[in-house]
C-alpha positions as CSV (number, residue, x, y, z in Angstrom):
1,M,91.5,148.4,106.4
2,R,88.6,150.9,106.2
3,D,89.4,152.2,109.6
4,M,92.9,153.0,108.6
5,Q,91.7,154.8,105.4
6,R,89.3,156.8,107.5
7,E,92.1,157.8,109.9
8,I,94.3,159.0,107.1
9,L,91.6,161.1,105.7
10,N,90.9,162.6,109.1
11,Q,94.6,163.6,109.4
12,V,94.5,165.2,106.1
13,A,91.3,167.1,107.0
14,S,92.8,168.4,110.3
15,G,95.9,169.4,108.7
16,K,98.1,166.9,110.5
17,I,99.6,165.6,107.2
18,T,99.6,167.1,103.8
19,A,97.4,165.7,100.9
20,A,100.3,164.3,99.2
21,E,101.4,162.3,102.3
22,G,97.8,161.0,102.7
23,A,97.8,160.0,99.1
24,A,101.0,158.0,99.6
25,R,99.7,156.4,102.7
26,L,96.4,155.4,101.0
27,E,98.4,154.0,98.1
28,S,100.6,151.9,100.4
29,L,97.4,150.5,102.0
30,D,96.1,149.5,98.6
31,V,99.4,147.8,97.8
32,T,99.3,145.8,101.1
33,E,95.8,144.8,100.5
34,S,96.4,143.4,97.0
35,V,99.3,141.2,98.3
36,P,97.8,137.7,98.8
37,A,98.4,136.0,102.1
38,P,100.9,133.2,101.9
39,A,99.2,129.8,101.1
40,L,99.2,127.2,103.8
41,P,100.2,123.7,102.7
42,T,97.2,121.4,102.1
43,P,97.3,118.8,104.9
44,T,97.8,115.2,103.5
45,E,95.9,112.2,104.8
46,S,99.1,111.1,106.6
47,D,99.3,114.6,108.2
48,L,95.7,114.2,109.4
49,A,96.3,110.8,110.8
50,R,99.4,111.7,112.5
51,S,98.0,114.7,114.3
52,A,95.0,112.5,115.5
53,G,97.0,109.6,116.8
54,T,95.8,107.1,114.2
55,R,96.0,103.5,115.1
56,R,93.5,101.9,112.6
57,I,92.5,102.4,109.1
58,K,89.1,101.9,107.6
59,V,88.4,101.7,103.8
60,T,84.8,101.6,102.3
61,S,84.4,100.6,98.6
62,Q,80.9,101.4,97.1
63,I,80.0,100.5,93.4
64,G,83.4,100.7,92.0
65,S,86.7,99.0,92.4
66,T,89.2,99.5,95.3
67,E,92.8,98.3,95.7
68,I,94.5,98.4,99.1
69,V,98.2,97.6,99.1
70,G,100.5,97.3,102.1
71,D,103.5,99.8,101.7
72,P,106.1,100.0,104.5
73,T,107.2,103.4,103.3
74,V,103.8,104.9,104.3
75,D,103.2,106.0,107.8
76,F,99.5,105.6,107.9
77,A,97.6,105.7,104.5
78,V,97.6,107.6,101.2
79,A,94.7,107.3,98.8
80,E,94.6,108.0,95.0
81,G,91.3,108.3,93.1
82,P,87.8,109.7,94.0
83,H,87.5,109.5,97.8
84,R,86.9,111.4,101.1
85,A,89.1,111.1,104.1
86,R,88.1,111.8,107.7
87,Q,89.3,111.0,111.2
88,D,87.0,109.2,113.6
89,G,88.7,109.0,117.0
90,D,91.9,106.9,116.4
91,T,90.6,105.6,113.0
92,M,91.4,107.2,109.7
93,V,88.3,106.5,107.4
94,I,88.7,106.6,103.6
95,E,85.5,106.3,101.7
96,Q,85.0,106.1,98.0
97,A,83.5,109.4,96.8
98,G,79.8,109.6,96.1
99,F,78.0,110.2,92.8
100,D,77.7,113.5,91.0
101,D,77.1,114.8,87.5
102,T,80.3,113.4,86.1
103,N,79.0,109.8,86.7
104,T,78.0,109.3,83.0
105,F,79.2,107.4,80.1
106,T,79.1,107.8,76.3
107,F,78.9,105.7,73.3
108,N,78.4,106.1,69.5
109,S,75.6,104.8,67.5
110,N,75.0,105.6,63.8
111,D,77.5,108.5,63.9
112,R,75.7,109.9,66.9
113,R,77.3,110.4,70.3
114,L,75.0,109.6,73.1
115,V,75.5,110.5,76.8
116,I,73.8,108.4,79.3
117,N,73.3,109.3,83.0
118,G,74.7,106.5,84.9
119,I,77.7,105.1,86.5
120,D,81.1,104.7,84.8
121,I,82.8,102.0,86.8
122,N,86.1,102.6,85.0
123,R,86.2,106.0,86.5
124,R,85.5,104.8,90.1
125,K,88.9,103.3,90.8
126,L,90.4,103.9,94.2
127,R,94.0,102.9,95.3
128,V,95.0,103.0,98.9
129,R,98.5,102.4,100.1
130,V,98.6,101.6,103.9
131,N,101.1,100.8,106.5
132,P,101.1,97.0,106.4
133,D,101.3,96.6,110.2
134,L,98.3,98.7,111.1
135,P,94.9,97.0,111.8
136,L,92.6,97.4,108.7
137,A,88.8,97.3,108.4
138,V,87.2,97.1,105.0
139,S,83.7,97.3,103.7
140,V,82.4,96.4,100.3
141,N,79.0,97.5,99.0
142,A,78.3,96.4,95.5
143,G,81.8,96.8,94.4
144,S,85.2,94.9,94.2
145,L,87.9,95.2,96.7
146,R,91.4,93.7,96.6
147,V,93.7,93.8,99.6
148,E,97.3,92.7,99.3
149,G,100.3,92.6,101.7
150,V,98.6,93.8,104.8
151,H,100.0,92.0,107.8
152,G,97.9,93.5,110.7
153,P,94.6,92.2,111.8
154,I,92.0,92.6,108.9
155,T,88.3,92.9,109.6
156,G,85.7,93.2,106.8
157,E,82.1,93.2,105.6
158,V,81.0,92.2,102.2
159,L,77.4,93.5,101.7
160,A,77.3,92.7,97.9
161,G,80.3,92.3,95.8
162,N,83.6,90.6,95.6
163,C,86.6,90.7,98.0
164,R,90.1,89.2,97.6
165,I,92.6,89.2,100.4
166,A,96.1,88.1,99.6
167,G,99.2,87.8,101.7
168,F,97.7,88.0,105.1
169,V,99.5,86.9,108.2
170,G,97.3,88.5,110.9
171,P,94.0,87.3,112.0
172,L,90.9,87.6,109.8
173,D,87.3,88.5,110.9
174,V,85.2,88.8,107.8
175,T,81.3,88.7,107.3
176,I,79.9,87.9,103.9
177,Q,76.2,89.0,103.7
178,A,76.0,88.4,99.9
179,G,79.0,88.1,97.7
180,N,82.3,86.2,97.3
181,L,85.5,86.2,99.3
182,T,88.8,84.7,98.1
183,A,91.6,84.7,100.9
184,V,95.3,83.6,100.5
185,G,97.7,83.7,103.3
186,L,99.1,82.3,106.6
187,L,97.2,81.6,109.9
188,D,99.3,80.8,112.8
189,N,98.7,81.3,116.5
190,T,95.8,83.7,115.9
191,A,92.1,83.5,116.3
192,S,90.2,84.1,113.0
193,K,86.3,84.2,112.1
194,I,84.5,83.8,109.0
195,R,80.7,84.5,108.7
196,C,79.1,83.5,105.4
197,E,75.3,84.4,105.3
198,M,74.9,84.0,101.5
199,G,77.8,83.6,99.1
200,N,81.0,81.8,98.5
201,V,84.2,81.7,100.4
202,T,87.5,80.2,99.3
203,M,90.6,80.1,101.5
204,N,94.0,78.9,100.6
205,L,96.2,78.6,103.6
206,E,99.9,78.8,102.8
207,Q,102.6,76.3,104.0
208,G,103.2,77.0,107.8
209,S,99.7,77.5,108.7
210,S,98.8,76.2,112.1
211,C,95.1,76.2,113.3
212,R,92.1,74.3,114.4
213,V,89.1,74.6,112.1
214,T,85.5,74.4,113.5
215,A,82.3,75.2,111.6
216,R,78.6,75.6,112.0
217,T,76.1,75.4,109.1
218,T,72.4,75.8,108.5
219,M,71.8,75.3,104.8
220,G,75.4,75.8,103.6
221,K,78.5,73.6,103.2
222,V,81.9,73.9,104.6
223,A,84.7,71.6,103.3
224,I,88.3,71.4,104.5
225,D,90.9,70.1,102.1
226,V,94.3,69.3,103.7
227,D,97.4,68.1,101.9
228,G,95.2,67.2,98.8
229,K,93.3,64.5,100.7
230,E,89.6,64.0,100.5
231,P,87.8,67.1,101.7
232,V,86.4,66.8,105.3
233,V,82.7,68.3,105.5
234,L,82.3,70.2,108.7
235,G,79.2,71.6,110.2
236,Q,76.3,69.7,111.7
237,G,78.5,66.7,112.4
238,G,80.5,68.7,114.8
239,K,83.8,67.6,113.3
240,E,87.0,69.6,113.8
241,V,90.0,69.6,111.5
242,T,93.5,70.4,112.7
243,I,96.0,72.0,110.3
244,G,99.6,71.8,111.3
245,S,100.0,71.7,115.0
246,G,96.8,73.7,115.7
247,R,98.3,76.7,117.4
248,G,95.6,79.0,116.2
249,S,91.9,78.8,115.4
250,L,89.6,79.3,112.4
251,D,85.8,79.5,113.3
252,I,83.4,79.4,110.4
253,D,79.7,80.0,110.5
254,C,77.8,79.3,107.2
255,T,74.1,80.0,106.8
256,M,73.5,79.7,103.0
257,G,76.5,79.4,100.9
258,N,79.7,77.4,100.3
259,V,83.0,77.7,102.2
260,R,86.0,75.7,101.1
261,V,89.4,75.8,103.0
262,S,92.5,74.4,101.4
263,A,95.8,73.9,103.2
């Protein structure tokens, strides 16, 4: 812009154009400069995922509550609430946002309003709608996570917190380092794994499930309850329990904790 202004002034000085013409041209330059450039649409998470060829979704819940819901109207994933989204190869990663100055809470005491620097869990809610057929990886770190209606393979890690998975039909591969897992769904003709280092796992397999259940324990307990009969305790005895016709498999490794499977 400055080069064009200088050129117009040189033309006026050399007599190529009149002063009036120069002023008009300078004014037109000012008008052009003041017109804002057209705003480009902000890319959505689905746009980002589509451009990168996303084949997998990963969601991380950290000191807060996260809800993941399978939604067939969504191509990839759409997040609502405090979060960051990025692309890692063919995986779209959605992380619960970190902490900032807004992580405070208030309360009243003796007509005084006190502000405490801390974490307001009620403000740290993340809701993610995902395509139910895409593979999903989840991670829970000192928070709570609920997954519902996801039919693709689910892998997860519970570092400290609570995780609930409902409506699964694909294979599960979940590790609980310290926390609780509740899972309700169908296992049939798939290979699933549950690793419980320290915590509690409750699995309710819906009617139509078909798998062979094997388990290993160190200081924990694994009990299988089929059709309301007396639970079978697996682990050191090397027993195996067959649910349905046993088309799939469920392998359980329990170090310190309790795992109960009902069918």
